[in-house]
C-alpha positions as CSV (number, residue, x, y, z in Angstrom):
1,X,0.0,0.0,0.0
2,X,1.4,3.4,-1.0
3,X,1.6,6.5,1.1
4,X,-1.6,8.2,2.0
5,X,-2.5,11.6,0.5
6,X,-3.8,14.3,2.9
7,X,-7.3,13.5,1.8
8,X,-6.9,9.9,2.7
9,X,-5.8,10.5,6.3
10,X,-8.1,9.7,9.2
11,X,-8.1,11.0,12.8
12,X,-5.8,8.2,14.1
13,X,-3.0,8.9,11.6
14,X,-0.2,10.7,13.3
15,X,-0.2,13.9,11.2
16,X,-4.0,14.3,11.3
17,X,-4.2,13.6,15.0
18,X,-1.6,16.1,15.9
19,X,-3.1,18.7,13.5
20,X,-6.6,18.3,14.9
21,X,-5.4,18.4,18.5
22,X,-3.4,21.6,17.9
23,X,-6.7,23.3,18.2
24,X,-7.0,24.2,21.8
25,X,-10.7,23.7,22.0
26,X,-10.5,20.2,20.4
27,X,-7.7,19.4,22.9
28,X,-9.7,20.7,25.9
29,X,-12.8,18.7,25.0
30,X,-10.7,15.6,24.3
31,X,-9.1,15.8,27.8
32,X,-12.4,16.4,29.5
33,X,-13.9,13.4,27.9
34,X,-11.0,11.1,28.5
35,X,-10.3,12.2,32.1
36,X,-13.8,13.0,33.1
37,X,-12.6,16.3,34.5
38,X,-13.9,19.9,34.1
39,X,-11.1,21.8,32.3
40,X,-11.7,25.6,31.8
41,X,-9.0,26.3,29.2
42,X,-5.9,24.7,27.8
43,X,-2.9,26.2,26.1
44,X,-1.1,24.1,23.4
45,X,2.7,24.1,23.6
46,X,4.2,25.3,20.3
47,X,7.7,24.6,21.3
48,X,9.2,21.7,19.3
49,X,6.0,21.5,17.3
50,X,6.3,20.6,13.6
51,X,3.2,22.6,12.8
52,X,4.4,25.9,14.3
53,X,8.1,25.3,13.6
54,X,8.8,23.4,10.4
55,X,12.5,23.4,11.1
56,X,12.0,21.4,14.3
57,X,13.7,18.0,13.9
58,X,11.6,15.8,16.1
59,X,9.9,12.6,15.0
60,X,7.5,12.6,18.0
61,X,4.0,13.8,17.1
62,X,2.9,14.2,20.7
63,X,0.5,17.0,21.7
64,X,1.6,19.0,24.7
65,X,-0.8,21.1,26.6
66,X,-1.4,22.8,30.0
67,X,-4.5,24.2,31.7
68,X,-5.1,27.2,33.9
69,X,-4.2,25.2,37.0
70,X,-0.8,24.5,35.4
71,X,-1.6,20.8,35.0
72,X,0.4,19.5,32.0
73,X,-0.7,16.9,29.4
74,X,1.2,14.8,26.9
75,X,-1.1,13.0,24.4
76,X,0.2,10.5,21.9
77,X,-1.4,8.3,19.3
78,X,-0.2,4.7,19.2
79,X,-1.2,2.5,16.2
80,X,1.4,-0.3,16.8
81,X,2.2,-2.1,20.0
82,X,6.0,-1.7,20.2
83,X,8.6,-1.3,22.9
84,X,7.3,-1.0,26.5
85,X,4.6,1.6,26.8
86,X,4.8,1.3,30.6
87,X,8.5,2.2,30.6
88,X,7.9,4.8,27.9
89,X,5.3,6.5,30.0
90,X,7.9,6.7,32.8
91,X,10.4,8.3,30.5
92,X,7.8,10.8,29.2
93,X,6.9,11.8,32.8
94,X,10.6,12.3,33.6
95,X,11.0,14.5,30.6
96,X,7.9,16.6,31.5
97,X,9.2,17.0,35.1
98,X,12.6,18.3,33.9
99,X,10.9,20.9,31.7
100,X,8.2,21.9,34.3
101,X,10.5,22.4,37.3
102,X,11.6,26.0,37.1
103,X,15.1,26.9,38.4
104,X,15.0,27.9,42.1
105,X,11.5,26.5,42.7
106,X,10.6,23.8,45.3
107,X,9.3,20.4,44.4
108,X,6.0,21.3,45.9
109,X,5.4,23.6,43.0
110,X,5.8,20.9,40.5
111,X,2.5,20.7,38.5
112,X,0.4,17.6,38.1
113,X,1.1,15.7,34.9
114,X,-0.8,13.3,32.6
115,X,0.6,11.1,29.9
116,X,-2.2,9.8,27.7
117,X,-1.6,7.0,25.1
118,X,-4.4,6.6,22.5
119,X,-3.9,3.0,21.4
120,X,-5.5,1.2,18.4
121,X,-4.8,-2.1,20.3
122,X,-5.1,-3.4,23.8
123,X,-1.9,-2.2,25.6
124,X,-2.4,-4.2,28.8
125,X,-4.4,-7.1,27.5
126,X,-7.4,-6.8,29.9
127,X,-10.0,-5.8,27.3
128,X,-10.7,-2.5,29.1
129,X,-11.5,0.7,27.1
130,X,-9.5,2.8,29.5
131,X,-6.7,2.1,32.0
132,X,-5.9,4.8,34.5
133,X,-2.6,4.3,36.3
134,X,-1.7,6.1,39.6
135,X,0.8,5.1,42.3
136,X,-0.4,3.8,45.6
137,X,1.2,2.6,48.9
138,X,1.1,-1.2,49.1
139,X,0.9,-1.3,52.9
140,X,-2.0,1.2,53.3
141,X,-3.6,1.0,49.9
142,X,-3.8,4.8,49.8
143,X,-3.0,6.8,46.7
144,X,0.5,8.2,46.6
145,X,-0.2,11.9,45.7
146,X,2.8,12.7,43.5
147,X,0.5,14.2,40.9
148,X,1.5,11.7,38.2
149,X,-1.1,9.9,36.1
150,X,-0.9,7.7,33.0
151,X,-3.9,6.8,30.9
152,X,-4.1,4.2,28.2
153,X,-7.1,4.3,25.9
154,X,-8.0,1.1,24.0
155,X,-10.1,1.3,20.9
156,X,-10.5,-2.5,21.1
157,X,-11.9,-2.4,24.6
158,X,-15.0,-4.6,25.3
159,X,-16.3,-3.1,28.5
160,X,-18.3,-0.4,26.7
161,X,-21.1,-0.6,29.3
162,X,-18.7,0.4,32.0
163,X,-17.5,3.7,30.5
164,X,-19.5,6.8,29.5
165,X,-21.2,6.5,26.1
166,X,-19.4,9.7,25.1
167,X,-16.0,8.0,25.5
168,X,-17.2,4.9,23.7
169,X,-18.3,7.1,20.7
170,X,-14.9,8.8,20.7
171,X,-13.0,5.5,20.7
172,X,-15.2,4.2,17.8
173,X,-14.3,7.4,15.8
174,X,-10.6,7.0,16.7
175,X,-10.4,3.5,15.2
176,X,-12.6,4.2,12.1
177,X,-11.3,3.8,8.6
178,X,-11.8,6.5,5.9
179,X,-15.5,5.5,5.2
180,X,-16.2,5.0,8.9
181,X,-14.8,8.3,9.8
182,X,-17.6,10.0,8.0
183,X,-20.4,8.1,9.8
184,X,-22.9,9.8,12.1
185,X,-21.8,9.0,15.7
186,X,-24.7,11.1,17.1
187,X,-22.1,12.9,19.3
188,X,-21.5,16.6,19.1
189,X,-17.8,16.4,20.0
190,X,-17.1,13.7,17.4
191,X,-18.9,15.9,14.9
192,X,-16.6,18.8,16.0
193,X,-13.6,16.5,15.3
194,X,-15.0,15.5,11.9
195,X,-15.4,19.1,10.9
196,X,-11.8,19.9,12.0
197,X,-10.5,17.0,9.8
198,X,-12.5,18.3,6.8
199,X,-11.0,21.8,7.3
200,X,-7.5,20.5,7.5
201,X,-7.9,18.5,4.3
202,X,-9.1,21.6,2.5
203,X,-6.3,23.8,3.9
204,X,-3.5,24.7,1.5
205,X,-1.2,25.5,4.4
206,X,-1.7,22.1,6.0
207,X,-1.2,20.5,2.6
208,X,2.2,22.0,2.5
209,X,2.9,21.0,6.1
210,X,1.9,17.4,5.2
211,X,4.3,17.4,2.2
212,X,7.1,18.6,4.4
213,X,6.2,16.0,7.1
214,X,6.3,13.2,4.5
215,X,9.6,14.5,3.2
216,X,11.1,14.6,6.7
217,X,9.8,11.1,7.4
218,X,11.4,9.8,4.3
219,X,14.7,11.4,5.1
220,X,14.5,10.1,8.7
221,X,13.8,6.5,7.4
222,X,16.8,6.8,5.0
223,X,19.1,8.1,7.8
224,X,18.0,5.4,10.3
225,X,17.4,2.6,7.9
226,X,19.6,0.1,9.8
227,X,18.1,1.1,13.1
228,X,14.5,0.8,11.8
229,X,15.3,-2.5,10.1
230,X,16.7,-3.9,13.3
231,X,13.7,-2.6,15.3
232,X,11.3,-4.1,12.8
233,X,13.2,-7.4,12.9
234,X,13.1,-7.4,16.7
235,X,9.4,-6.6,16.7
236,X,8.8,-9.3,14.1
237,X,10.6,-11.8,16.2
238,X,8.7,-10.8,19.3
239,X,5.3,-11.0,17.4
240,X,6.4,-14.3,15.7
241,X,7.4,-15.8,19.1
242,X,4.1,-14.8,20.6
243,X,2.1,-16.1,17.7
244,X,4.2,-19.2,17.6
245,X,3.7,-19.9,21.3
246,X,0.0,-19.4,20.9
247,X,-0.2,-21.6,17.9
248,X,2.1,-24.2,19.5
249,X,-0.1,-24.2,22.6
250,X,-3.3,-24.7,20.5
251,X,-1.7,-27.4,18.4
252,X,-0.2,-29.0,21.5
253,X,-3.5,-29.1,23.2
254,X,-5.2,-30.5,20.2
255,X,-2.5,-33.1,19.6
256,X,-2.4,-34.0,23.3
257,X,-6.2,-34.4,23.3
258,X,-6.0,-36.7,20.3
259,X,-3.1,-38.7,21.6
260,X,-4.7,-38.8,25.0
261,X,-8.0,-40.1,23.6
262,X,-6.1,-42.7,21.5
263,X,-4.0,-43.8,24.5
264,X,-7.0,-43.9,26.7
265,X,-8.9,-46.0,24.2
266,X,-6.0,-48.4,23.9
267,X,-5.4,-48.6,27.7
268,X,-9.2,-48.9,28.2
269,X,-9.4,-51.8,25.7
270,X,-6.5,-53.5,27.3
271,X,-7.8,-53.0,30.8
272,X,-11.3,-54.0,29.8
273,X,-10.0,-57.1,28.1
274,X,-8.0,-58.0,31.1
275,X,-10.9,-57.4,33.5
276,X,-13.2,-59.4,31.1
277,X,-10.9,-62.3,31.1
278,X,-10.5,-62.2,34.9
279,X,-14.3,-61.9,35.4
280,X,-14.9,-64.7,32.8
281,X,-12.4,-66.9,34.6
282,X,-14.1,-66.3,38.0
283,X,-17.5,-67.0,36.5
284,X,-16.3,-70.3,34.9
285,X,-14.7,-71.4,38.2
286,X,-18.0,-70.7,40.0
287,X,-20.0,-72.7,37.5
288,X,-17.7,-75.7,37.6
289,X,-17.6,-75.6,41.4
290,X,-21.4,-75.6,41.4
291,X,-21.5,-78.5,39.0
292,X,-19.0,-80.5,41.1
293,X,-21.2,-79.8,44.2
294,X,-24.3,-81.0,42.4
295,X,-22.6,-84.2,41.1
296,X,-21.3,-85.0,44.6
297,X,-24.7,-84.4,46.2
298,X,-26.3,-86.8,43.6
299,X,-23.5,-89.3,44.3
300,X,-22.6,-89.3,40.6
301,X,-18.9,-89.8,41.1
302,X,-18.3,-91.5,37.7
303,X,-19.8,-88.5,35.9
304,X,-17.7,-86.1,38.0
305,X,-14.5,-88.0,37.0
306,X,-15.5,-88.1,33.3
307,X,-16.3,-84.4,33.4
308,X,-12.9,-83.5,34.6
309,X,-11.4,-85.3,31.6
310,X,-14.0,-84.6,28.9
311,X,-14.8,-80.9,28.3
312,X,-17.7,-81.8,25.9
313,X,-19.3,-84.0,28.5
314,X,-18.8,-81.3,31.1
315,X,-20.8,-78.9,28.9
316,X,-23.5,-81.5,28.7
317,X,-23.7,-81.8,32.4
318,X,-23.8,-78.0,32.9
319,X,-26.7,-77.8,30.6
320,X,-28.4,-80.7,32.3
321,X,-28.2,-79.0,35.7
322,X,-29.0,-75.6,34.2
323,X,-25.8,-74.0,35.4
């Protein structure tokens, strides 16, 4: 599949997501919906932004914002599950802390910080639409109020009845393809995002920005070809190992079940045959003992002696006595 044109982009594509979220009102509404907090106003950071500074050489397309309470937000779209998002969130928080702590200020003045990953996959594998991570004390169970929070959104989440319908609608829009992105989600904020996407696609300035972005991406790939190839190889090995283990587990269970049934059938037949022979032997001995007892009671000693030597005559006597 070739590179997308600007008109083919959807909300979850890196460039489009960052472009839409550079609108402060879009970002504010997005944060309110994701965090379920009332946020009066946000300011988008233009420093290091590709959209406000085309000369900026940064491959990250995060959206950085802060509100009137000085709470800082770092929002990033994640289409592919790579590296460790848990450790990456730790790194992002540390970077934010370094930038937020002003020289000469005390740690108590360090603002609260949120790192939000919007994932088109399940990052923690628990089928939840949203994972909100905060520190707590193991001994007391109380929240550790360091002002740090990480949120993972999962467009593949299955617990839609446990989250607000507004968040579910947003997640459906995030994962939508080109046709699905134009659907009616019966949600005013999603409609607001759709209108922003349409305006960006019609903007000549954004068209130029997208061309520059694509050129930069191409140059970046060329400069880091070996690194990207190795990363892709490692990711392929990891995914292959995971899929191989899962397939091996499935095939192993199936083969084990088949072999177990076969072995059980064989052992069952052997055991049944053995028990049948043993039971038949016991029944035969009981019948002969009864016959011998009847012959002795009738004082037919000659018949008893003949029966011991002649199996056919023995059968005749068994029939005679109804044994």
